N, C-alpha and C positions, 0 to 999 in steps of 0.2 A: 474852836469849832462853833459855828453859829447855832442858836437854839433850833432853827428850822432844820438844819442838817442833822442835829441830834434827834429831832423828832422823826425825820425820815429814816434814819438808821434804826431807831427803835421800832418803827413801823415794819420795816423789813425783817428784823430779827424776831419779832413776835408773830410771825406768819400764821400761827395756828390759833391765835386768841381772838375772840369776838370783839375785844376792845379796839382793835385796829381795823375793823371792818372785814375780817376774814373769819367766817364762821367755822368752827372746828367740826366739820361734817365729812368724815372720811368714810367712804362707802367701798363697795366691792371694786369700783373703778380705780381706786387708789389715788384719788385727788382730794384736795381741800377746796370746797366751794366757797367763794366769797358771798357776801350778802348784799352787794350792790352799793356798798359804802363809797361815797365820793370824798376824796381828799384834794383840796385845792391848795397850791403852794403860792404864797405871795411872791411877786417878781424879785424882790431883794433876797429871797432865801432859796431860789431855784438852783438846781444842780444839773449839769449835763452828764449823760452816761458816757462811759468810755467808748472808744471806737470798736466797731464790731462788723462782722460780715459773715458770709456763708453761702452755701448752695441754695438756689431757689427751687421751689417745688416744680416749676415749669421749665427748668433748665437755666443755665447761666449762673452767675455769681452776683452777690449783693455786697456793696460796701457802704457803710453808714455815711461816708463822706458825700455820697450822692444825695442825701436828704437836704432839701433846700426850703426852709420856711416851716410853717406850722405843719406838724406831723401827728397822725394817729397811729399808735403802735398797739397791736392786739396780740396777746399771748394765748395760744389755743392748741388743741389737738382734736382729732376727729371723733374719738370715742367719748369725749367729755360732754355729758348731757347739757350743762349750761352753755357750752360753746355752740351746740346745735340750736339752742333757743335764740342766742343772740346773733347768729350768722345772718339771718335775713335783715336784721336791724342794721348791721354793719354794711351790708350790701346796699341798703337804702341810703345810708349816710354817704357812702362812696359815690353813689349816683348824684347826690345833691352837692357834695363838697369836693369831689375828685379833681376838679379843675383848679381849685385853690389850695388844697391840702394834700400832702403826701400821705398815703395809707400804706402800712406795712404789717403783715402778719408774721408772727414768730411761732412756728409749729414746734412744740416742745417734745414731741414723742414719735411722730410718724415719718415714714419714708415717703418718697415722691408719689408713688401710685396712690396710696391712701389719702395723702394731703390733696392731690389733684382731684380725686373723686369727690371729696368733701366740697372743695371749692366749686366744682361743676354743679353738684347737687344744690348748693345754696346760692349760686350766682355771684360768687366772690371773684371780682375782676382785678384786684390789686395783688401784688406779689407777696409771697410768704417764704421766709427763710426756713430751711429745714435745720433746726437747732438741736436735734436729738443726739447727735454723735458728740458734739463739742460743747454745747451749752454756751457758746461764745456770746450770743446776744443776751441770754439770761444773765450771764456774769457781768456784762457791761452795765447792767442796771442794778447791780448789787448795792444794797443800801437804799434803793428806791422802790423796788417791787420784789416781793417774796417769790422766788422761782417756783414754789409749790402751790401758789395761789393762782389757779387757772380756772376760768379765764380772768385776765386782768387787762385793762385797757388804759393806755397812757396817752395824754395829749402833751406834745412837745411844743414849746413856743418858737418864735421865729429865730431865736438864737440856739435852738436845739436843746433847751433845758426843760426838765419835767415841770409842767404847769399844773397837771392834774392827773389823778389816778382813780379809776373805777375798779373796785375789787368785786368780781363776780359778774354774772351775766347782765348785759344791758338789755332791758326788756322793751324799751322804745327809744325813739330818736331824740326826745326832748332834752335830756341831760347833756348828751354829747354834742348836740347841735348848739346848745347854749355855750358850752365850753369852747367849741371851735370858733363860734362867732366872736366871743370875747377875745380870743387870741388873734384872730384875723384883724380885729379892730385896733389892737395895740400898736 
């Protein structure tokens, strides 16, 4: 196993430690908030998630085989305070990069009505998988993102491999804009 793969596995397994960019802040909402730590993965050490799919908040089904090119994947749920903070930032990024980058939300806890209300409130126009019943999308990223670290945002490269991870709320567009532009330029 490569050193990078080992580092990613350790990162996921240590989901509650601040050393991996996930602050151990468990509140009444029952989540672990990340601290905005950014992890970039060198191209030679990147891994692709397993195949995944599921029902979409606005109806229909999603299949990860439909992802084509650079992709932003955001793990979230409606009652997560940091998710509410970053939602306008993600909506702004989608408006800027939506023609060049696939965007996908992975809602880890909510049903369709709650997820759709959140998306309407914050102007989210990209699809979100309802992953609360099966955790299929979360499991596809095992060893890459800790499923209890919400929000987490991943950038996948053109080959569908994880290029970067932001653990915690994204407070402005600068970091993700840079990461997306770097992957688009490769």
